[in-house]
N, C-alpha and C positions, 0 to 999 in steps of 0.2 A: 810630518811625512812629506808634505808638498815641498818643503825646503830641500829635503834629501832627494826627492824626485828630480829636482832641477839639475842635479849632477848627471843625470842620465839622458836628458834632452839633447838632441843633436846627433852628429855622426861620431861614433866611437867603436872601438874594438870591444865587443861584448863577450869576450871569452869567459869572463867570470860568471856570466849569466846564461851560459850555454851548456846543454847536457853533454856528457862525455860521448854519447852515441850520436851526436848531431852530425848530419851528413852535408851541411852547407859548405860550399867551397871557401867561404870567407866569414870570419866572425864580425866583420865590420858592417854595421847596420846604422841607419839613421832613424832615430825615434823622434817623430814630429810632435807628439803630444803625450803627456803623462799627467793626467788630472785626477785628483782624488776628491771624491764627494762624500761627505759625512751626512747620513740620513738618520735623524733621531727618531727612534721608536719609543713606545711607552716604557719598555724595560731595558732597552739597549740602543746602541748606536751601530748602524750598518755602514761599512765603508765600501764605496764602489770605486774601482780603479778603471779609468778610461785611457787606453793606450792606442795610439795611431802611428802606423809606420807603413812603408811600402812592403816590407816583409819582416818576418820574425825568425829567430833561431829556435831550434827544438828546446822546449821548456823555458824560453826566455821570459815570457810574461809571468809564468808561475814563479820563476826564480826572483824576478824583480819584486813581485807582490810579497813573497815570503821575506825578502830582505827589508822591504819598507815596513813590514809588520814589526820587525825588530826595532826600528826607529820609533814606531807608534807605541810600542810597549816600554820604551825607555832603555832597552838593552844596548842600542847603538845610537850614535849621534848622526846628524845629517852628513857630517864630514866623513864618517866611517863608510858611507855608501860611495863617496867619491874615491876614497882610498881603495875600496874593494874593486871598483871599476878599473882603476889604474893598475891594479895588481895583475890583471889578466890571468887570474888563477882561480879555478873553480872552487878550490877549498876556502877561498875568501868570501864566498857568497853566503847569504843567509839560507835558511831552509827553503826547499821548493814547496810552495803553497799547494794544497790539494786541488784537484781539478773541479771539485764541486762548486757550482756557481759560475764557472768560466763560460762566458757566452760570446760568440762572434755576433756582433750586432750589425755588421754591414761590410760590404766589399764595394769599392768604387774604382772606376778606371778613368783615365784622362780622356778616353775615347770609348766608343761602344765596340768591343771586340767582336760582336756578332752582327754588326751592321752589314748588310749586303749578303749575308749568309742565308740561303733559302733552303738549306737541308733540314 
């Protein structure tokens, strides 16, 4: 899955991974990090997906995770993810992962947007 994820790092047109109701002006986004962590439990392995970007499209993260799951299950090859991205076609995306477990872990700014605000 990490090999497949490498196709998505960087600045791309993410139309394939965008919801049809997305209201963003442009599907071009820059994905700075997409790291997959496998955590072995007694009876199973949990996969955690860590994505970092300046902004995301509607359902982009869930679409990426659902697509990468296809690679993990052996249904897709890592190259299939690159082809799906290049297609710029929503129908070429894997399934949208459910929202269960999706957690925003942080927001950062290059500067403090509230500095000097006394309200």
